[in-house]
mmCIF file of the N, C-alpha and C atoms, coordinates in Angstrom:
data_MODEL
# 
_entry.id   MODEL 
# 
loop_
_atom_site.group_PDB 
_atom_site.id 
_atom_site.type_symbol 
_atom_site.label_atom_id 
_atom_site.label_alt_id 
_atom_site.label_comp_id 
_atom_site.label_asym_id 
_atom_site.label_entity_id 
_atom_site.label_seq_id 
_atom_site.pdbx_PDB_ins_code 
_atom_site.Cartn_x 
_atom_site.Cartn_y 
_atom_site.Cartn_z 
_atom_site.occupancy 
_atom_site.B_iso_or_equiv 
_atom_site.pdbx_formal_charge 
_atom_site.auth_seq_id 
_atom_site.auth_comp_id 
_atom_site.auth_asym_id 
_atom_site.auth_atom_id 
_atom_site.pdbx_PDB_model_num 
ATOM 1   N N  . MET A 1 1  ? 15.243 -15.082 -67.655 1.00 0.00 ? 1  MET A N  1 
ATOM 2   C CA . MET A 1 1  ? 16.457 -15.586 -65.924 1.00 0.00 ? 1  MET A CA 1 
ATOM 3   C C  . MET A 1 1  ? 15.632 -14.711 -64.651 1.00 0.00 ? 1  MET A C  1 
ATOM 4   N N  . LEU A 1 2  ? 15.599 -13.414 -64.713 1.00 0.00 ? 2  LEU A N  1 
ATOM 5   C CA . LEU A 1 2  ? 15.130 -11.973 -64.059 1.00 0.00 ? 2  LEU A CA 1 
ATOM 6   C C  . LEU A 1 2  ? 13.126 -12.457 -64.165 1.00 0.00 ? 2  LEU A C  1 
ATOM 7   N N  . VAL A 1 3  ? 12.734 -13.269 -64.053 1.00 0.00 ? 3  VAL A N  1 
ATOM 8   C CA . VAL A 1 3  ? 11.559 -12.829 -64.829 1.00 0.00 ? 3  VAL A CA 1 
ATOM 9   C C  . VAL A 1 3  ? 10.737 -13.509 -62.913 1.00 0.00 ? 3  VAL A C  1 
ATOM 10  N N  . GLY A 1 4  ? 11.601 -15.527 -63.488 1.00 0.00 ? 4  GLY A N  1 
ATOM 11  C CA . GLY A 1 4  ? 11.165 -16.073 -62.007 1.00 0.00 ? 4  GLY A CA 1 
ATOM 12  C C  . GLY A 1 4  ? 11.068 -15.204 -60.592 1.00 0.00 ? 4  GLY A C  1 
ATOM 13  N N  . ARG A 1 5  ? 12.013 -14.158 -60.610 1.00 0.00 ? 5  ARG A N  1 
ATOM 14  C CA . ARG A 1 5  ? 13.077 -13.731 -59.475 1.00 0.00 ? 5  ARG A CA 1 
ATOM 15  C C  . ARG A 1 5  ? 12.555 -12.381 -58.878 1.00 0.00 ? 5  ARG A C  1 
ATOM 16  N N  . ALA A 1 6  ? 11.368 -11.784 -59.935 1.00 0.00 ? 6  ALA A N  1 
ATOM 17  C CA . ALA A 1 6  ? 11.615 -10.583 -59.335 1.00 0.00 ? 6  ALA A CA 1 
ATOM 18  C C  . ALA A 1 6  ? 11.019 -10.350 -58.378 1.00 0.00 ? 6  ALA A C  1 
ATOM 19  N N  . ASP A 1 7  ? 9.876  -11.377 -57.447 1.00 0.00 ? 7  ASP A N  1 
ATOM 20  C CA . ASP A 1 7  ? 10.122 -10.453 -55.844 1.00 0.00 ? 7  ASP A CA 1 
ATOM 21  C C  . ASP A 1 7  ? 10.597 -10.934 -54.833 1.00 0.00 ? 7  ASP A C  1 
ATOM 22  N N  . GLU A 1 8  ? 11.843 -11.716 -55.576 1.00 0.00 ? 8  GLU A N  1 
ATOM 23  C CA . GLU A 1 8  ? 13.111 -11.621 -54.511 1.00 0.00 ? 8  GLU A CA 1 
ATOM 24  C C  . GLU A 1 8  ? 14.606 -10.686 -54.376 1.00 0.00 ? 8  GLU A C  1 
ATOM 25  N N  . LEU A 1 9  ? 14.399 -9.938  -56.402 1.00 0.00 ? 9  LEU A N  1 
ATOM 26  C CA . LEU A 1 9  ? 14.906 -8.647  -56.445 1.00 0.00 ? 9  LEU A CA 1 
ATOM 27  C C  . LEU A 1 9  ? 14.548 -7.277  -56.336 1.00 0.00 ? 9  LEU A C  1 
ATOM 28  N N  . ALA A 1 10 ? 13.262 -7.222  -56.033 1.00 0.00 ? 10 ALA A N  1 
ATOM 29  C CA . ALA A 1 10 ? 12.565 -6.119  -56.143 1.00 0.00 ? 10 ALA A CA 1 
ATOM 30  C C  . ALA A 1 10 ? 12.964 -5.581  -54.792 1.00 0.00 ? 10 ALA A C  1 
ATOM 31  N N  . SER A 1 11 ? 12.943 -6.195  -53.450 1.00 0.00 ? 11 SER A N  1 
ATOM 32  C CA . SER A 1 11 ? 12.758 -5.619  -51.660 1.00 0.00 ? 11 SER A CA 1 
ATOM 33  C C  . SER A 1 11 ? 14.413 -5.866  -51.557 1.00 0.00 ? 11 SER A C  1 
ATOM 34  N N  . ASN A 1 12 ? 15.758 -6.277  -52.804 1.00 0.00 ? 12 ASN A N  1 
ATOM 35  C CA . ASN A 1 12 ? 16.843 -6.231  -52.797 1.00 0.00 ? 12 ASN A CA 1 
ATOM 36  C C  . ASN A 1 12 ? 17.458 -5.750  -53.542 1.00 0.00 ? 12 ASN A C  1 
ATOM 37  N N  . PRO A 1 13 ? 17.684 -4.175  -53.442 1.00 0.00 ? 13 PRO A N  1 
ATOM 38  C CA . PRO A 1 13 ? 18.680 -3.638  -54.281 1.00 0.00 ? 13 PRO A CA 1 
ATOM 39  C C  . PRO A 1 13 ? 19.879 -3.523  -54.475 1.00 0.00 ? 13 PRO A C  1 
ATOM 40  N N  . GLU A 1 14 ? 20.964 -4.665  -54.132 1.00 0.00 ? 14 GLU A N  1 
ATOM 41  C CA . GLU A 1 14 ? 22.263 -4.675  -53.405 1.00 0.00 ? 14 GLU A CA 1 
ATOM 42  C C  . GLU A 1 14 ? 22.358 -6.235  -54.173 1.00 0.00 ? 14 GLU A C  1 
ATOM 43  N N  . ARG A 1 15 ? 21.101 -7.160  -54.556 1.00 0.00 ? 15 ARG A N  1 
ATOM 44  C CA . ARG A 1 15 ? 21.175 -8.362  -55.199 1.00 0.00 ? 15 ARG A CA 1 
ATOM 45  C C  . ARG A 1 15 ? 20.851 -8.118  -56.953 1.00 0.00 ? 15 ARG A C  1 
ATOM 46  N N  . LEU A 1 16 ? 20.242 -7.705  -56.694 1.00 0.00 ? 16 LEU A N  1 
ATOM 47  C CA . LEU A 1 16 ? 19.407 -6.715  -57.792 1.00 0.00 ? 16 LEU A CA 1 
ATOM 48  C C  . LEU A 1 16 ? 20.577 -6.269  -59.362 1.00 0.00 ? 16 LEU A C  1 
ATOM 49  N N  . GLY A 1 17 ? 21.762 -5.554  -58.655 1.00 0.00 ? 17 GLY A N  1 
ATOM 50  C CA . GLY A 1 17 ? 22.904 -5.183  -58.708 1.00 0.00 ? 17 GLY A CA 1 
ATOM 51  C C  . GLY A 1 17 ? 23.328 -6.225  -59.476 1.00 0.00 ? 17 GLY A C  1 
ATOM 52  N N  . ASN A 1 18 ? 24.222 -7.219  -58.201 1.00 0.00 ? 18 ASN A N  1 
ATOM 53  C CA . ASN A 1 18 ? 25.150 -7.814  -58.703 1.00 0.00 ? 18 ASN A CA 1 
ATOM 54  C C  . ASN A 1 18 ? 24.515 -9.016  -60.283 1.00 0.00 ? 18 ASN A C  1 
ATOM 55  N N  . VAL A 1 19 ? 22.787 -9.415  -60.114 1.00 0.00 ? 19 VAL A N  1 
ATOM 56  C CA . VAL A 1 19 ? 22.399 -10.502 -60.746 1.00 0.00 ? 19 VAL A CA 1 
ATOM 57  C C  . VAL A 1 19 ? 22.127 -9.604  -62.650 1.00 0.00 ? 19 VAL A C  1 
ATOM 58  N N  . VAL A 1 20 ? 22.545 -8.358  -62.817 1.00 0.00 ? 20 VAL A N  1 
ATOM 59  C CA . VAL A 1 20 ? 22.260 -7.083  -63.646 1.00 0.00 ? 20 VAL A CA 1 
ATOM 60  C C  . VAL A 1 20 ? 23.526 -7.291  -64.170 1.00 0.00 ? 20 VAL A C  1 
ATOM 61  N N  . TYR A 1 21 ? 24.495 -6.766  -63.365 1.00 0.00 ? 21 TYR A N  1 
ATOM 62  C CA . TYR A 1 21 ? 26.101 -6.055  -63.974 1.00 0.00 ? 21 TYR A CA 1 
ATOM 63  C C  . TYR A 1 21 ? 27.099 -7.018  -63.316 1.00 0.00 ? 21 TYR A C  1 
ATOM 64  N N  . GLY A 1 22 ? 26.537 -8.770  -62.826 1.00 0.00 ? 22 GLY A N  1 
ATOM 65  C CA . GLY A 1 22 ? 27.512 -9.854  -62.641 1.00 0.00 ? 22 GLY A CA 1 
ATOM 66  C C  . GLY A 1 22 ? 28.428 -10.118 -63.820 1.00 0.00 ? 22 GLY A C  1 
ATOM 67  N N  . GLY A 1 23 ? 29.006 -10.127 -63.931 1.00 0.00 ? 23 GLY A N  1 
ATOM 68  C CA . GLY A 1 23 ? 30.118 -10.987 -65.006 1.00 0.00 ? 23 GLY A CA 1 
ATOM 69  C C  . GLY A 1 23 ? 30.060 -10.036 -66.257 1.00 0.00 ? 23 GLY A C  1 
ATOM 70  N N  . ARG A 1 24 ? 29.480 -9.502  -66.696 1.00 0.00 ? 24 ARG A N  1 
ATOM 71  C CA . ARG A 1 24 ? 29.602 -7.896  -67.683 1.00 0.00 ? 24 ARG A CA 1 
ATOM 72  C C  . ARG A 1 24 ? 30.315 -6.808  -66.938 1.00 0.00 ? 24 ARG A C  1 
ATOM 73  N N  . LEU A 1 25 ? 31.238 -6.537  -68.105 1.00 0.00 ? 25 LEU A N  1 
ATOM 74  C CA . LEU A 1 25 ? 31.992 -5.395  -67.825 1.00 0.00 ? 25 LEU A CA 1 
ATOM 75  C C  . LEU A 1 25 ? 32.967 -5.851  -67.168 1.00 0.00 ? 25 LEU A C  1 
ATOM 76  N N  . GLU A 1 26 ? 33.991 -6.641  -67.580 1.00 0.00 ? 26 GLU A N  1 
ATOM 77  C CA . GLU A 1 26 ? 34.926 -6.892  -66.610 1.00 0.00 ? 26 GLU A CA 1 
ATOM 78  C C  . GLU A 1 26 ? 34.618 -7.245  -64.991 1.00 0.00 ? 26 GLU A C  1 
ATOM 79  N N  . ASN A 1 27 ? 33.266 -7.412  -64.807 1.00 0.00 ? 27 ASN A N  1 
ATOM 80  C CA . ASN A 1 27 ? 32.859 -7.288  -63.116 1.00 0.00 ? 27 ASN A CA 1 
ATOM 81  C C  . ASN A 1 27 ? 33.145 -9.270  -62.511 1.00 0.00 ? 27 ASN A C  1 
ATOM 82  N N  . GLY A 1 28 ? 33.038 -9.318  -61.955 1.00 0.00 ? 28 GLY A N  1 
ATOM 83  C CA . GLY A 1 28 ? 33.248 -10.850 -61.578 1.00 0.00 ? 28 GLY A CA 1 
ATOM 84  C C  . GLY A 1 28 ? 31.977 -11.249 -61.922 1.00 0.00 ? 28 GLY A C  1 
ATOM 85  N N  . ALA A 1 29 ? 32.098 -12.326 -61.160 1.00 0.00 ? 29 ALA A N  1 
ATOM 86  C CA . ALA A 1 29 ? 30.736 -13.838 -61.005 1.00 0.00 ? 29 ALA A CA 1 
ATOM 87  C C  . ALA A 1 29 ? 29.182 -12.588 -59.804 1.00 0.00 ? 29 ALA A C  1 
ATOM 88  N N  . GLU A 1 30 ? 28.114 -13.150 -60.075 1.00 0.00 ? 30 GLU A N  1 
ATOM 89  C CA . GLU A 1 30 ? 26.787 -12.962 -59.411 1.00 0.00 ? 30 GLU A CA 1 
ATOM 90  C C  . GLU A 1 30 ? 27.701 -12.368 -57.767 1.00 0.00 ? 30 GLU A C  1 
ATOM 91  N N  . GLY A 1 31 ? 28.251 -13.882 -57.052 1.00 0.00 ? 31 GLY A N  1 
ATOM 92  C CA . GLY A 1 31 ? 28.477 -14.070 -56.264 1.00 0.00 ? 31 GLY A CA 1 
ATOM 93  C C  . GLY A 1 31 ? 29.765 -13.293 -55.429 1.00 0.00 ? 31 GLY A C  1 
ATOM 94  N N  . THR A 1 32 ? 30.301 -12.474 -56.642 1.00 0.00 ? 32 THR A N  1 
ATOM 95  C CA . THR A 1 32 ? 31.789 -11.943 -55.596 1.00 0.00 ? 32 THR A CA 1 
ATOM 96  C C  . THR A 1 32 ? 31.167 -10.419 -55.231 1.00 0.00 ? 32 THR A C  1 
ATOM 97  N N  . GLY A 1 33 ? 30.373 -9.624  -56.011 1.00 0.00 ? 33 GLY A N  1 
ATOM 98  C CA . GLY A 1 33 ? 29.833 -9.063  -55.314 1.00 0.00 ? 33 GLY A CA 1 
ATOM 99  C C  . GLY A 1 33 ? 29.911 -7.555  -56.247 1.00 0.00 ? 33 GLY A C  1 
ATOM 100 N N  . ASP A 1 34 ? 30.503 -8.045  -57.050 1.00 0.00 ? 34 ASP A N  1 
ATOM 101 C CA . ASP A 1 34 ? 30.950 -6.771  -58.363 1.00 0.00 ? 34 ASP A CA 1 
ATOM 102 C C  . ASP A 1 34 ? 29.911 -6.256  -58.819 1.00 0.00 ? 34 ASP A C  1 
ATOM 103 N N  . GLY A 1 35 ? 29.551 -6.852  -59.123 1.00 0.00 ? 35 GLY A N  1 
ATOM 104 C CA . GLY A 1 35 ? 28.050 -6.149  -59.543 1.00 0.00 ? 35 GLY A CA 1 
ATOM 105 C C  . GLY A 1 35 ? 27.500 -4.563  -59.783 1.00 0.00 ? 35 GLY A C  1 
ATOM 106 N N  . TYR A 1 36 ? 26.751 -4.606  -58.132 1.00 0.00 ? 36 TYR A N  1 
ATOM 107 C CA . TYR A 1 36 ? 26.326 -3.430  -56.824 1.00 0.00 ? 36 TYR A CA 1 
ATOM 108 C C  . TYR A 1 36 ? 27.625 -2.775  -57.180 1.00 0.00 ? 36 TYR A C  1 
ATOM 109 N N  . SER A 1 37 ? 29.091 -3.665  -56.831 1.00 0.00 ? 37 SER A N  1 
ATOM 110 C CA . SER A 1 37 ? 29.878 -2.117  -56.881 1.00 0.00 ? 37 SER A CA 1 
ATOM 111 C C  . SER A 1 37 ? 29.512 -1.363  -57.686 1.00 0.00 ? 37 SER A C  1 
ATOM 112 N N  . PHE A 1 38 ? 30.146 -1.678  -59.331 1.00 0.00 ? 38 PHE A N  1 
ATOM 113 C CA . PHE A 1 38 ? 30.192 -1.339  -59.616 1.00 0.00 ? 38 PHE A CA 1 
ATOM 114 C C  . PHE A 1 38 ? 29.319 -0.856  -60.706 1.00 0.00 ? 38 PHE A C  1 
ATOM 115 N N  . ARG A 1 39 ? 28.015 -0.853  -59.879 1.00 0.00 ? 39 ARG A N  1 
ATOM 116 C CA . ARG A 1 39 ? 27.007 -0.311  -61.003 1.00 0.00 ? 39 ARG A CA 1 
ATOM 117 C C  . ARG A 1 39 ? 27.299 1.488   -61.201 1.00 0.00 ? 39 ARG A C  1 
ATOM 118 N N  . GLU A 1 40 ? 26.100 1.514   -62.527 1.00 0.00 ? 40 GLU A N  1 
ATOM 119 C CA . GLU A 1 40 ? 26.210 3.059   -62.769 1.00 0.00 ? 40 GLU A CA 1 
ATOM 120 C C  . GLU A 1 40 ? 25.745 3.569   -61.348 1.00 0.00 ? 40 GLU A C  1 
ATOM 121 N N  . ARG A 1 41 ? 27.268 4.749   -61.427 1.00 0.00 ? 41 ARG A N  1 
ATOM 122 C CA . ARG A 1 41 ? 26.831 6.019   -60.907 1.00 0.00 ? 41 ARG A CA 1 
ATOM 123 C C  . ARG A 1 41 ? 27.377 7.510   -61.308 1.00 0.00 ? 41 ARG A C  1 
ATOM 124 N N  . GLY A 1 42 ? 27.239 8.434   -60.339 1.00 0.00 ? 42 GLY A N  1 
ATOM 125 C CA . GLY A 1 42 ? 28.350 9.974   -61.053 1.00 0.00 ? 42 GLY A CA 1 
ATOM 126 C C  . GLY A 1 42 ? 26.949 10.409  -62.141 1.00 0.00 ? 42 GLY A C  1 
ATOM 127 N N  . LEU A 1 43 ? 27.887 12.135  -62.524 1.00 0.00 ? 43 LEU A N  1 
ATOM 128 C CA . LEU A 1 43 ? 26.478 12.048  -64.000 1.00 0.00 ? 43 LEU A CA 1 
ATOM 129 C C  . LEU A 1 43 ? 27.201 11.896  -65.220 1.00 0.00 ? 43 LEU A C  1 
ATOM 130 N N  . ILE A 1 44 ? 27.693 11.009  -65.621 1.00 0.00 ? 44 ILE A N  1 
ATOM 131 C CA . ILE A 1 44 ? 27.908 10.097  -66.662 1.00 0.00 ? 44 ILE A CA 1 
ATOM 132 C C  . ILE A 1 44 ? 27.767 7.963   -66.346 1.00 0.00 ? 44 ILE A C  1 
ATOM 133 N N  . GLN A 1 45 ? 27.147 8.332   -65.337 1.00 0.00 ? 45 GLN A N  1 
ATOM 134 C CA . GLN A 1 45 ? 26.823 6.801   -65.501 1.00 0.00 ? 45 GLN A CA 1 
ATOM 135 C C  . GLN A 1 45 ? 27.589 5.621   -65.388 1.00 0.00 ? 45 GLN A C  1 
ATOM 136 N N  . THR A 1 46 ? 28.646 6.681   -65.480 1.00 0.00 ? 46 THR A N  1 
ATOM 137 C CA . THR A 1 46 ? 29.763 5.320   -65.367 1.00 0.00 ? 46 THR A CA 1 
ATOM 138 C C  . THR A 1 46 ? 29.554 4.196   -64.980 1.00 0.00 ? 46 THR A C  1 
ATOM 139 N N  . THR A 1 47 ? 29.961 2.588   -65.512 1.00 0.00 ? 47 THR A N  1 
ATOM 140 C CA . THR A 1 47 ? 29.283 1.201   -64.773 1.00 0.00 ? 47 THR A CA 1 
ATOM 141 C C  . THR A 1 47 ? 30.904 -0.214  -65.742 1.00 0.00 ? 47 THR A C  1 
ATOM 142 N N  . GLY A 1 48 ? 30.920 -0.343  -64.523 1.00 0.00 ? 48 GLY A N  1 
ATOM 143 C CA . GLY A 1 48 ? 32.036 -1.326  -64.689 1.00 0.00 ? 48 GLY A CA 1 
ATOM 144 C C  . GLY A 1 48 ? 33.340 -1.092  -64.525 1.00 0.00 ? 48 GLY A C  1 
ATOM 145 N N  . ARG A 1 49 ? 33.944 -2.346  -63.774 1.00 0.00 ? 49 ARG A N  1 
ATOM 146 C CA . ARG A 1 49 ? 34.922 -2.307  -62.722 1.00 0.00 ? 49 ARG A CA 1 
ATOM 147 C C  . ARG A 1 49 ? 36.429 -1.661  -64.429 1.00 0.00 ? 49 ARG A C  1 
ATOM 148 N N  . SER A 1 50 ? 36.525 -1.620  -65.175 1.00 0.00 ? 50 SER A N  1 
ATOM 149 C CA . SER A 1 50 ? 37.019 -0.828  -66.456 1.00 0.00 ? 50 SER A CA 1 
ATOM 150 C C  . SER A 1 50 ? 37.692 0.354   -65.935 1.00 0.00 ? 50 SER A C  1 
ATOM 151 N N  . ASN A 1 51 ? 35.722 0.397   -66.813 1.00 0.00 ? 51 ASN A N  1 
ATOM 152 C CA . ASN A 1 51 ? 35.117 2.166   -66.316 1.00 0.00 ? 51 ASN A CA 1 
ATOM 153 C C  . ASN A 1 51 ? 35.367 2.948   -64.658 1.00 0.00 ? 51 ASN A C  1 
ATOM 154 N N  . TYR A 1 52 ? 35.655 2.001   -63.815 1.00 0.00 ? 52 TYR A N  1 
ATOM 155 C CA . TYR A 1 52 ? 35.745 2.428   -62.848 1.00 0.00 ? 52 TYR A CA 1 
ATOM 156 C C  . TYR A 1 52 ? 37.435 2.950   -62.512 1.00 0.00 ? 52 TYR A C  1 
ATOM 157 N N  . ALA A 1 53 ? 38.557 2.322   -62.979 1.00 0.00 ? 53 ALA A N  1 
ATOM 158 C CA . ALA A 1 53 ? 40.276 2.638   -63.037 1.00 0.00 ? 53 ALA A CA 1 
ATOM 159 C C  . ALA A 1 53 ? 40.666 3.323   -63.528 1.00 0.00 ? 53 ALA A C  1 
ATOM 160 N N  . ALA A 1 54 ? 39.644 3.306   -64.887 1.00 0.00 ? 54 ALA A N  1 
ATOM 161 C CA . ALA A 1 54 ? 39.882 4.327   -65.800 1.00 0.00 ? 54 ALA A CA 1 
ATOM 162 C C  . ALA A 1 54 ? 39.494 5.703   -65.705 1.00 0.00 ? 54 ALA A C  1 
# 
């Protein structure tokens, strides 16, 4: 999936986050933007909508 899109995603971190984390960890699909919004951040690398809420 990502192999054919590597050049496109390498220069766009928001799009990359949506592809990698979209549709996982209670995030919405790739098109919702949740993957980038709820990507790994913080000291313990919190990831996903439910973990951010907790």
